[in-house]
Legacy VTK file of the C-alpha trace (Angstrom):
# vtk DataFile Version 3.0
C-alpha trace
ASCII
DATASET POLYDATA
POINTS 265 float
119.797 84.542 51.101
116.783 82.410 51.659
113.358 82.593 49.360
111.767 86.033 49.111
114.780 88.068 50.264
114.857 87.079 53.973
118.267 87.838 55.236
119.783 85.248 57.607
123.401 85.003 59.042
125.437 82.265 57.145
125.463 80.222 60.160
121.714 79.843 60.526
120.758 79.554 56.989
120.392 75.699 57.188
118.284 75.757 60.332
116.259 78.659 58.960
115.390 76.838 55.728
114.432 73.758 57.759
112.117 75.619 60.033
110.357 77.476 57.539
109.999 74.193 55.445
108.767 72.472 58.566
106.158 75.090 59.545
104.747 75.378 56.055
104.173 71.315 56.118
102.554 71.752 59.372
100.271 74.764 58.014
98.920 71.850 55.420
98.106 69.638 58.424
96.165 72.728 60.281
94.148 73.497 57.115
93.088 69.989 56.565
91.840 69.703 60.103
90.187 73.124 60.150
88.347 72.534 56.939
87.436 68.960 57.931
86.900 69.282 61.762
88.848 68.076 64.552
88.180 65.925 67.606
89.065 67.703 70.687
89.199 67.151 74.521
90.601 68.629 77.610
93.921 67.775 78.872
93.364 69.728 82.101
90.328 71.783 83.081
89.710 74.743 80.604
92.831 73.651 78.460
91.643 72.183 75.243
93.753 70.262 72.716
92.686 68.597 69.397
93.720 65.764 67.209
95.250 68.367 64.934
97.868 69.908 67.722
98.909 66.123 68.407
99.593 65.742 64.518
101.589 69.034 64.169
103.721 68.300 67.253
104.353 64.943 65.893
105.494 66.388 62.295
107.382 69.347 63.650
109.201 66.976 66.048
110.213 64.596 63.394
111.214 67.031 60.599
113.135 69.442 63.070
114.812 66.813 65.546
115.738 64.184 62.868
118.179 66.820 60.981
119.301 68.151 64.114
119.813 65.388 67.065
122.142 67.659 68.830
119.483 70.268 69.440
116.917 70.003 72.481
113.243 70.069 72.190
110.356 71.781 74.178
106.966 71.614 72.889
103.224 72.191 74.876
102.386 68.776 73.581
105.146 66.610 74.363
106.098 65.541 77.752
109.162 67.650 79.193
111.835 65.479 80.449
114.057 68.411 81.185
116.922 66.878 78.682
116.466 70.223 76.931
118.541 72.003 79.761
121.635 70.397 78.653
121.472 71.371 75.223
122.978 75.125 74.048
120.200 75.083 71.351
116.618 74.259 71.588
113.534 74.035 69.325
110.386 75.429 71.193
107.118 75.072 69.409
103.412 75.173 70.087
101.820 73.313 67.299
98.455 75.336 67.483
98.692 78.697 69.545
94.855 79.687 69.893
93.191 76.260 69.932
89.901 77.714 71.268
89.696 79.652 68.098
90.739 76.685 66.010
88.031 74.931 67.516
85.300 77.561 67.072
86.499 77.966 63.260
87.902 81.222 63.671
91.096 82.067 61.557
92.900 83.481 64.715
95.263 80.718 65.378
98.949 80.176 64.494
101.421 77.511 64.416
104.883 78.733 66.269
108.031 77.490 66.298
111.634 78.836 67.061
115.021 78.045 68.064
116.365 79.387 71.312
120.261 79.461 71.987
121.412 80.247 75.399
118.065 81.062 76.503
117.282 83.583 73.694
115.701 83.257 70.399
117.443 83.252 67.233
115.193 82.011 64.696
111.543 82.306 64.489
108.418 81.410 62.390
104.786 82.031 63.147
102.564 80.941 60.334
98.618 81.607 60.295
97.783 78.640 57.941
94.199 80.092 57.129
95.169 83.725 56.299
98.530 82.583 54.938
100.667 84.667 56.662
103.784 83.445 57.367
106.242 85.491 59.792
109.684 84.893 60.023
112.885 86.289 61.658
116.658 85.565 62.324
118.592 87.153 65.123
120.330 90.301 63.248
118.568 89.565 60.224
115.209 91.334 60.447
111.798 90.090 60.437
109.363 89.540 57.117
105.782 88.411 56.797
105.678 86.883 53.228
108.842 88.393 52.212
107.737 92.103 53.224
110.116 93.435 55.835
108.361 94.597 59.120
108.545 97.474 61.267
106.830 98.306 64.414
104.771 101.638 64.770
105.780 103.586 67.797
104.481 107.188 67.400
101.308 107.080 69.075
100.299 107.685 72.809
98.802 104.958 74.811
95.364 106.834 75.168
94.800 106.607 71.432
96.564 103.313 70.671
95.556 100.206 68.855
95.602 97.615 71.568
95.198 93.782 71.221
93.931 92.926 74.870
91.192 92.507 77.143
89.640 95.702 77.803
88.085 94.596 81.039
91.140 92.950 82.168
93.271 96.078 81.462
90.856 98.679 82.710
90.780 96.925 86.292
94.277 97.851 86.537
95.036 101.518 88.188
96.315 103.761 85.808
94.518 102.261 82.442
91.021 103.789 83.430
91.387 106.626 80.992
92.148 105.342 77.417
89.523 107.569 75.640
90.384 107.080 72.031
92.202 103.538 72.400
90.766 100.820 70.266
90.693 97.450 71.719
90.589 93.971 70.276
91.094 90.450 71.682
92.745 87.288 69.658
93.111 84.071 71.646
96.561 83.482 69.879
99.140 85.532 71.921
101.761 84.741 69.300
99.403 86.365 66.311
98.816 89.076 68.514
102.588 89.880 69.086
103.289 89.580 65.600
100.243 91.866 64.296
102.226 94.365 66.358
105.387 93.570 64.523
103.466 94.012 61.224
101.874 97.541 62.335
98.502 96.400 62.189
98.302 97.252 65.994
100.566 99.284 68.453
100.757 97.030 71.412
99.377 93.827 72.590
99.287 93.076 76.681
98.740 90.136 78.748
98.760 89.996 82.248
98.081 86.224 82.193
100.580 83.561 82.753
102.386 82.172 79.454
104.953 79.614 78.547
107.924 79.594 76.422
106.046 78.016 73.575
103.621 80.784 73.581
106.106 83.677 73.205
109.644 82.584 72.025
109.218 82.608 68.450
106.974 85.944 68.230
109.299 87.802 70.669
112.023 87.416 67.768
109.907 88.600 65.444
108.960 91.684 67.263
112.468 92.477 68.203
113.557 92.240 64.929
110.873 94.586 63.481
112.152 97.371 65.946
109.850 96.375 68.874
110.468 95.006 72.252
108.809 92.512 74.366
109.046 92.175 78.271
107.305 90.694 81.294
104.819 92.989 83.020
107.246 93.980 85.346
109.629 95.025 82.737
111.991 92.097 83.077
113.614 90.599 79.881
112.481 87.243 78.743
114.497 84.312 79.025
113.629 80.716 77.700
114.705 76.912 78.358
114.845 77.320 81.954
113.649 74.681 84.425
110.384 76.291 84.764
108.739 77.620 81.133
106.106 79.987 82.876
106.103 83.791 82.533
104.003 86.300 84.360
102.723 87.612 81.340
103.949 89.395 78.272
103.762 92.917 76.643
104.838 93.945 73.132
105.248 97.247 71.689
107.497 99.647 70.215
110.131 101.006 72.806
108.720 104.137 73.733
105.048 102.944 73.818
106.436 99.927 75.916
108.094 102.328 78.505
104.724 104.079 78.865
102.769 100.907 79.420
105.442 99.697 82.082
105.221 103.000 83.759
101.385 102.615 84.066
101.640 99.074 85.449
LINES 1 266
265 0 1 2 3 4 5 6 7 8 9 10 11 12 13 14 15 16 17 18 19 20 21 22 23 24 25 26 27 28 29 30 31 32 33 34 35 36 37 38 39 40 41 42 43 44 45 46 47 48 49 50 51 52 53 54 55 56 57 58 59 60 61 62 63 64 65 66 67 68 69 70 71 72 73 74 75 76 77 78 79 80 81 82 83 84 85 86 87 88 89 90 91 92 93 94 95 96 97 98 99 100 101 102 103 104 105 106 107 108 109 110 111 112 113 114 115 116 117 118 119 120 121 122 123 124 125 126 127 128 129 130 131 132 133 134 135 136 137 138 139 140 141 142 143 144 145 146 147 148 149 150 151 152 153 154 155 156 157 158 159 160 161 162 163 164 165 166 167 168 169 170 171 172 173 174 175 176 177 178 179 180 181 182 183 184 185 186 187 188 189 190 191 192 193 194 195 196 197 198 199 200 201 202 203 204 205 206 207 208 209 210 211 212 213 214 215 216 217 218 219 220 221 222 223 224 225 226 227 228 229 230 231 232 233 234 235 236 237 238 239 240 241 242 243 244 245 246 247 248 249 250 251 252 253 254 255 256 257 258 259 260 261 262 263 264
């Protein structure tokens, strides 16, 4: 057992403790840059990055890979040399998911790190360093936020659901033009949206924009271990650490509500 009652299978105890410790340390870096301001630039058009992203990426790689040299590494801010494809276990990291929110001074970004085995996540940590919410999960061990067990909601119809998505993008799709009592909100960090569904703050999140492994791998495990499901927009299961890291999008919700959303799509 780890701190605050998190249940972790025995063979993952050490990895789980290492992961949570490293993500907490990364959170300290993020807070300092968030308060003082961070230099930013664009890696590609409409693709911002900050010096905080780079500093967090370096810390997490040093902490996680030094103690686990046999594990692979995949991060948004590290050049991918594909050596990870030869490893059964791979750390998958997004130093800051929601960089636009970070730059704008909004506490709607997260640090995401997970451990994937044979293409599926087995450990996860997602931290909002400003609100102090630490979401964590281990395969078959449940999901928690600051020690509190998580459980998704799955008893509401889509027409009345609390949705974390772009209303404009969603209502352009046939079948989504009649949600009279649904409540919409948008947050830049897809990982934060997903774990807020796991925490029952919202009923579903829907993103029909392309995502990468590092955006969703950790958060998917947290959703699954809270009783929910995440899938691609066509209903296909999510797989990680493939040659291509791209996904067509992601939907996360309770099983029944996810089925209704996929049916409309």
